[in-house]
C-alpha positions as CSV (number, residue, x, y, z in Angstrom):
1,M,173.3,134.4,133.7
2,A,169.5,134.9,133.8
3,V,167.8,134.8,130.8
4,K,165.0,137.7,130.5
5,P,161.3,136.3,129.4
6,S,161.2,138.3,126.3
7,H,164.4,136.4,124.9
8,I,163.1,132.8,124.9
9,L,161.0,131.7,122.0
10,G,157.9,129.5,123.2
11,M,156.1,127.1,120.9
12,N,153.1,130.1,120.0
13,A,155.8,132.2,118.9
14,R,158.0,129.5,117.5
15,Y,155.1,129.2,114.8
16,R,156.4,132.7,113.0
17,Y,159.1,131.0,111.9
18,T,158.3,127.6,110.9
19,K,155.9,129.6,108.5
20,M,158.6,131.3,106.7
21,N,159.4,128.0,105.1
22,P,158.0,127.3,101.8
23,S,155.9,124.5,101.2
24,S,158.9,123.3,99.0
25,A,161.2,122.9,101.9
26,R,158.6,121.4,104.4
27,Q,158.3,118.1,102.5
28,Y,162.2,117.4,103.4
29,G,161.3,117.7,107.1
30,F,158.4,115.3,106.7
31,S,160.2,112.7,104.9
32,K,163.1,111.1,105.2
33,L,163.7,109.5,101.7
34,L,163.3,113.0,100.0
35,T,165.7,113.9,102.4
36,K,168.3,111.5,101.2
37,D,167.5,112.1,98.0
38,L,168.1,116.0,98.4
39,L,171.5,115.4,100.4
40,T,173.1,113.3,97.4
41,E,171.9,115.6,94.7
42,Y,174.2,118.2,96.4
43,G,176.7,116.2,97.4
44,I,176.1,116.7,101.2
45,P,177.1,113.5,103.8
46,C,174.8,111.1,104.9
47,A,174.2,108.0,106.1
48,R,174.2,105.1,103.3
49,I,170.7,103.3,102.5
50,F,170.9,99.6,102.4
51,H,167.1,98.8,102.2
52,I,163.6,100.3,101.7
53,F,160.7,98.7,102.3
54,S,157.3,100.2,100.8
55,A,155.0,97.2,100.8
56,L,155.0,93.8,103.0
57,H,155.3,91.0,99.9
58,E,158.8,92.8,99.8
59,L,160.2,91.1,103.2
60,D,159.8,87.4,101.2
61,S,162.7,88.8,99.3
62,V,164.8,90.6,101.7
63,K,167.8,88.4,102.8
64,W,168.5,90.4,106.2
65,E,172.0,88.0,106.6
66,S,173.1,90.2,103.1
67,I,172.7,93.7,105.1
68,P,176.0,94.6,106.9
69,T,176.1,95.4,110.4
70,P,175.7,97.5,112.6
71,F,172.5,99.1,111.0
72,V,169.6,101.2,112.0
73,L,166.1,100.1,111.0
74,K,163.3,102.9,110.9
75,P,160.4,104.6,109.6
76,A,160.7,107.2,107.1
77,S,158.5,110.0,108.5
78,G,158.8,109.2,112.4
79,S,159.5,111.6,115.0
80,A,161.5,111.7,118.6
81,G,162.7,108.1,118.0
82,K,159.9,106.7,117.7
83,G,160.1,102.8,115.9
84,V,164.1,103.3,115.4
85,W,165.9,99.9,116.2
86,L,169.7,99.9,116.4
87,I,170.9,96.7,115.3
88,K,174.8,96.2,116.6
89,K,176.1,92.9,115.1
90,K,174.5,89.8,113.4
91,I,175.3,86.3,115.7
92,E,177.8,84.1,113.9
93,N,176.0,81.0,111.8
94,K,172.6,81.9,113.4
95,P,169.7,84.1,111.6
96,E,170.3,86.3,114.9
97,W,171.2,90.0,115.5
98,L,172.0,91.9,118.6
99,N,170.8,95.5,119.3
100,Q,172.5,98.0,121.6
101,E,171.0,96.4,124.9
102,N,172.2,93.4,123.8
103,V,169.1,92.2,123.2
104,V,168.5,89.3,120.8
105,L,166.8,89.6,117.9
106,T,165.7,86.9,115.0
107,K,164.6,87.4,111.6
108,N,161.0,87.0,112.8
109,D,161.5,90.2,115.1
110,L,163.0,92.5,112.2
111,D,160.2,91.2,109.6
112,L,157.6,92.0,112.5
113,H,159.1,95.5,113.2
114,V,158.7,96.5,109.3
115,R,155.1,95.0,109.0
116,N,154.6,97.6,111.9
117,I,156.3,100.5,110.5
118,L,154.2,99.6,107.3
119,D,151.3,99.6,109.5
120,G,151.7,103.5,110.3
121,E,152.5,102.6,113.9
122,F,155.5,105.1,114.4
123,S,154.8,107.5,111.8
124,T,154.2,111.4,112.8
125,W,153.7,112.9,109.4
126,G,151.4,111.9,106.0
127,S,149.8,108.2,105.0
128,E,152.8,107.1,103.4
129,H,154.1,104.4,105.4
130,K,157.8,103.4,104.5
131,A,160.4,101.9,106.3
132,I,164.2,102.2,105.7
133,V,167.5,100.5,106.7
134,E,170.6,102.2,106.7
135,E,174.0,102.3,108.1
136,L,174.6,102.7,111.6
137,I,177.2,105.3,112.1
138,P,180.3,105.3,114.7
139,P,180.5,107.6,117.8
140,H,183.4,109.8,117.0
141,P,186.0,108.9,119.7
142,S,186.3,112.3,121.2
143,L,182.8,111.6,122.3
144,A,182.3,108.0,122.5
145,K,183.6,108.0,126.4
146,Y,180.8,110.5,127.6
147,S,178.1,108.3,125.6
148,Y,176.2,105.1,126.9
149,K,177.0,102.7,123.8
150,G,175.1,105.3,121.2
151,T,176.5,107.9,119.1
152,A,175.8,111.5,120.2
153,D,174.5,113.6,117.6
154,I,174.4,117.5,117.3
155,R,171.5,119.7,117.1
156,V,172.2,123.4,115.0
157,I,169.0,125.6,114.7
158,I,169.6,128.0,111.7
159,F,167.6,130.9,110.4
160,N,168.5,133.0,107.7
161,S,171.1,130.4,106.8
162,V,173.2,131.7,110.4
163,P,173.8,129.0,112.9
164,V,171.5,131.0,115.7
165,M,172.2,128.0,118.7
166,A,173.2,124.7,118.6
167,M,173.9,121.5,121.3
168,A,175.1,118.1,121.4
169,R,172.4,114.8,122.9
170,I,174.6,112.3,124.3
171,P,173.3,108.8,124.7
172,T,172.5,107.5,128.3
173,K,171.3,104.3,130.1
174,E,167.8,105.5,130.5
175,S,167.8,106.6,127.0
176,Q,169.0,103.3,125.7
177,G,171.9,104.3,123.6
178,R,169.3,107.0,121.6
179,A,170.2,110.2,121.3
180,N,166.3,111.6,122.1
181,L,166.0,114.2,125.2
182,D,162.3,112.5,125.9
183,K,164.0,109.0,126.5
184,G,166.3,110.8,129.1
185,A,169.4,111.4,126.6
186,I,171.3,114.6,128.4
187,A,171.6,118.0,126.0
188,L,175.0,120.0,126.3
189,G,175.0,123.8,124.9
190,I,177.7,124.4,122.7
191,D,179.7,128.0,122.6
192,M,178.8,128.9,118.7
193,A,182.3,130.0,118.5
194,T,184.4,127.6,119.6
195,G,182.8,124.3,119.6
196,V,182.9,123.9,123.3
197,T,180.4,122.5,125.7
198,T,179.1,124.9,128.4
199,Y,176.2,124.0,130.0
200,G,174.3,120.5,131.0
201,L,170.5,119.3,130.3
202,Y,169.4,115.3,131.6
203,G,166.2,114.9,129.7
204,K,164.1,118.0,129.4
205,S,164.4,119.5,132.3
206,E,167.2,118.6,135.4
207,R,170.2,120.7,134.5
208,I,173.3,119.5,135.9
209,T,177.2,120.0,135.8
210,H,178.5,116.4,136.0
211,F,177.7,113.3,133.9
212,P,175.5,111.2,135.5
213,N,177.5,109.0,138.3
214,S,180.8,110.5,137.2
215,K,183.0,113.2,138.1
216,K,183.3,114.7,134.3
217,K,181.9,117.6,134.2
218,V,179.8,118.7,131.2
219,N,181.4,121.5,130.5
220,G,184.5,122.2,128.4
221,V,184.1,119.4,126.4
222,L,184.8,120.1,122.1
223,I,183.2,119.1,119.6
224,P,185.9,118.0,117.0
225,Q,185.4,119.6,113.4
226,W,183.0,122.3,114.6
227,S,183.0,124.7,112.0
228,Q,182.4,122.3,109.3
229,V,179.3,120.9,111.2
230,L,178.2,124.4,111.1
231,E,178.8,124.7,107.1
232,T,177.3,121.1,107.0
233,A,174.8,122.5,108.5
234,V,173.7,125.6,106.3
235,T,174.5,124.1,103.4
236,A,171.8,121.5,103.7
237,A,169.0,123.9,104.7
238,N,170.1,126.2,102.0
239,A,170.0,123.1,99.5
240,A,166.7,122.3,101.3
241,G,165.4,125.9,101.0
242,F,164.4,126.3,104.7
243,V,164.5,130.1,106.5
244,F,164.3,128.3,109.9
245,L,165.3,124.3,111.2
246,G,166.9,122.3,113.1
247,A,169.4,120.3,111.4
248,D,170.6,117.0,113.5
249,L,174.1,115.9,112.4
250,F,176.3,112.7,113.6
251,I,180.3,113.0,113.4
252,H,181.5,110.2,111.4
253,P,185.1,109.4,113.0
254,E,186.7,109.2,109.3
255,R,183.9,111.0,106.6
256,G,182.9,113.5,109.1
257,P,179.5,115.6,109.7
258,M,176.7,114.0,108.0
259,I,173.1,115.3,108.1
260,V,170.6,112.7,109.9
261,E,167.7,114.8,109.5
262,L,165.9,118.2,108.4
263,N,163.4,119.5,111.1
264,G,161.3,122.1,110.0
265,F,159.6,122.4,113.9
266,P,162.7,121.7,116.4
267,G,161.8,121.5,120.0
268,L,162.7,124.3,122.0
269,S,164.2,122.5,125.2
270,I,167.9,123.6,123.3
271,Q,166.9,126.8,125.1
272,M,167.6,125.4,128.5
273,A,170.6,123.7,127.3
274,N,172.5,126.9,126.9
275,H,170.9,128.8,129.2
276,A,170.2,131.4,126.4
277,G,166.7,132.8,124.7
278,L,166.6,131.7,120.9
279,K,164.4,134.8,120.1
280,Q,167.0,137.3,120.8
281,R,169.4,135.7,118.6
282,L,166.8,135.2,115.9
283,D,166.0,139.0,116.3
284,R,170.1,139.4,115.5
285,V,170.0,137.9,112.4
286,E,166.7,138.2,111.1
287,G,167.3,140.6,108.0
288,L,171.1,139.8,107.8
289,E,172.8,139.6,103.9
290,V,174.3,136.1,104.2
291,R,176.0,135.2,100.9
292,N,176.4,131.3,102.0
293,A,177.3,128.7,104.4
294,K,181.1,129.8,105.3
295,H,179.9,133.2,105.5
296,G,176.4,132.3,107.8
297,V,179.0,130.5,110.1
298,K,181.3,133.2,110.7
299,I,178.3,135.6,111.3
300,S,177.1,133.2,114.1
301,Q,180.6,132.6,115.4
302,A,181.4,136.5,115.7
303,L,177.7,137.0,117.0
304,F,177.4,134.4,119.3
305,A,180.7,133.5,121.3
306,E,180.1,132.8,125.0
307,S,182.7,134.1,127.5
308,F,183.9,130.6,127.9
309,A,187.5,130.4,126.4
310,D,188.9,131.0,130.3
311,K,187.5,127.3,131.0
312,I,190.3,126.1,128.8
313,R,193.4,126.8,129.9
314,T,197.1,125.5,129.4
315,E,198.5,123.3,132.1
316,E,201.3,125.9,132.7
317,G,199.0,128.4,133.6
318,T,197.2,131.6,132.1
319,P,199.3,134.0,129.9
320,I,199.8,137.3,131.3
321,I,200.0,140.1,128.5
322,P,200.4,144.1,129.0
323,I,198.3,146.5,129.0
324,R,199.9,147.6,125.7
325,P,200.8,144.4,124.2
326,M,202.3,143.3,120.4
327,V,199.6,141.5,118.8
328,E,200.4,139.4,115.5
329,I,197.5,140.4,112.3
330,F,197.4,138.4,109.4
331,D,197.0,140.0,105.9
332,E,194.9,138.7,103.1
333,K,197.6,135.9,102.1
334,S,197.6,134.9,106.0
335,R,200.9,136.6,106.5
336,P,202.1,137.5,110.2
337,H,202.1,141.4,110.6
338,S,203.1,142.9,114.0
339,A,201.4,145.7,115.4
340,L,201.1,147.3,118.6
341,A,197.2,146.7,120.5
342,L,195.8,148.3,123.9
343,V,194.1,146.8,125.8
344,D,190.4,148.1,127.0
345,T,188.4,145.8,129.1
346,K,185.4,148.1,129.2
347,R,184.9,147.5,125.3
348,D,183.1,144.0,124.8
349,R,184.2,143.6,120.5
350,S,187.8,144.6,119.4
351,I,188.4,147.1,117.3
352,I,191.2,147.6,114.2
353,S,192.3,151.1,112.5
354,E,190.6,151.2,108.9
355,E,194.0,152.4,107.5
356,Y,195.9,149.6,109.1
357,A,192.8,146.9,108.0
358,D,193.2,148.5,104.5
359,Q,196.6,148.4,104.4
360,L,196.7,144.5,105.1
361,G,194.1,143.8,102.2
362,L,191.3,142.8,105.2
363,V,188.8,145.5,104.2
364,D,186.8,144.7,101.0
365,L,183.1,146.1,101.0
366,D,182.3,143.0,99.1
367,D,183.7,141.2,101.3
368,L,182.8,142.3,105.4
369,L,181.5,139.7,107.7
370,F,178.4,142.3,108.3
371,R,177.9,145.8,106.0
372,Q,177.2,147.6,109.7
373,L,176.8,146.6,113.4
374,E,174.7,148.6,115.7
375,I,176.7,149.4,118.5
376,L,176.7,152.2,120.8
377,E,179.2,154.2,118.8
378,G,177.5,154.4,115.9
379,K,177.2,151.8,112.8
380,L,180.8,150.2,112.0
381,P,181.4,147.9,109.5
382,V,183.2,144.6,110.7
383,V,185.8,142.2,109.8
384,F,186.7,138.5,110.4
385,I,190.4,138.8,111.4
386,T,192.5,136.2,112.6
387,I,195.2,137.3,115.4
388,K,197.9,136.0,117.2
389,I,198.3,137.1,121.1
390,K,200.9,135.6,122.9
391,T,201.1,131.8,121.8
392,R,197.6,131.8,120.8
393,K,196.2,132.0,117.5
394,F,192.1,132.4,116.5
395,E,189.8,134.0,114.7
396,T,187.8,137.1,115.7
397,A,185.6,139.9,114.2
398,M,186.7,143.7,114.7
399,M,185.3,147.0,114.5
400,V,186.3,148.6,111.6
401,S,187.1,152.3,112.8
402,K,188.9,155.3,112.1
403,R,189.3,156.8,115.3
404,L,192.5,154.8,115.2
405,N,193.8,155.7,112.1
406,K,195.8,158.5,113.7
407,T,196.5,156.5,117.3
408,K,200.3,154.2,117.7
409,H,198.0,151.6,118.7
410,K,196.3,150.0,115.3
411,I,194.0,147.7,117.6
412,E,192.0,147.7,120.7
413,L,191.3,144.2,122.4
414,G,187.5,144.2,123.9
415,K,187.1,141.6,126.7
416,R,185.6,138.8,124.2
417,D,189.4,138.6,123.0
418,L,191.0,138.7,126.6
419,E,189.1,135.9,128.0
420,G,192.0,133.7,128.8
421,F,194.7,136.2,129.6
422,L,195.3,138.2,132.7
423,I,196.0,141.7,132.1
424,G,199.5,143.1,133.9
425,T,199.7,146.6,135.0
426,S,202.7,147.8,133.2
427,P,202.4,149.6,130.0
428,E,204.5,147.4,127.8
C-alpha cells in the first residue's frame, strides 16, 4: 500500500515533537549513565555495569581479567554504535580477549580504546567523556537464528505514552554483529498488535523480502514477550519524562525486555521498515488521555494493527466461519459467555451491544480504552475485549453501540478481527 507524503515525518517536522520533551528528559538522551541511574531507581531492567572510567589514572587500577565476559566497552555519550566494542570471551591463561569477529585483543588494546573514549573521540553529546564496561546481553533464541553473531534489538517510537511504531534491528556480517542500520544491519517493521514482523529493510534504503543469502522470509517473525516489550518502553519513557522518543531494548532469554538506550532524537528510517508514515500515527494519539503504560500499549495495539494475521495460519489450513457465528466473549472476571455474532466485511472495527457489554461488566467510563473514537457513524466509546472465534482466542478493541441492543446478534465482526478466517455462505 502506497504511503501518502503527508503521512511521512521528515527531519524538519521531527523538531515539532522533539521540542515537546522537557530539558529534564533530554539529559537522559545525552547520557547513558544518567539513564542507567534512572532505570535502576525505577526498577526498570537494564544491563549491569561492571566498571566506569572517568579519568586516565583509573586504568592503573582496573583488572580486566576480573571483568566477567562477555562484556561491552563503549562511550557514555556516543551514538550510532560509534566506539562500541563487543568482547565475547577471554582467552584462557592469557591476558587476551576475543571480540565478536574473533579478533584477538590485548590489555593494551583495551586500555588504548578507553583512552580514545576519554579523549572524546566517539562522544556525540557534551564534553564529559566517560567509558562504560557493561554486560553483553545474549541474544534471545527466537531471534538468534536470524542474527549474525550479535544481539538483535527493538526500537520503539513513543509519543504521548503510546507506542506508535517499532522495528527489530538484526545484526549482519556487514554490520559486524552490531544492530546499527548505518553499518548494514537489517530493520524489520513490526505489527504493533501482534509483534509479528511485516517488512524488511537492508541498511537504510534497500527493501528486502528475505534475509540475505537465505530462503527465510523477513515477515512472519514473532517478537517474544511483545506486550512486555512495549510496556517496558513506555514505562521508561514516562519515568524519564519524555513526550516523544525512541526507546531501544534487548530481550534477555531469562530476564525479558531490557532498556538499552533512550533517544530523544530517533532516526526516521523506521518508516521505511514499516511501509508507514510516523506523522499520521503521531496525529492519531496526540491529545489522548493515557493513564499508564499498560493503557498506552492497549491504545497502540487497537489503533495500529496491520492486516497481517493471515500470515499466521495453522498447519491444518484456514478455519471457516459462517456469516452468523457463535463466539465467546470473556467478562470482567475472564469467564466465557456465548454470543451470536454477525460478520460484516464492510466494517473495519468490530462493535458490541452496549447493553451486552455492560451486562458482562466490560463498560466502565473510567476504564474505556478511549473516551471517543471518531468514525464515520459518529463518536463511540471503545473497550478492549477478549474474544474467542473457533479455536482462536485474542484481545481486540470494539466500539460500543446502542444500535445492537435490540438485535439478536450482540456483536458485529469487522475486518480487523476476521483476518485468518474464511467466511462461509451459510447463515449458521
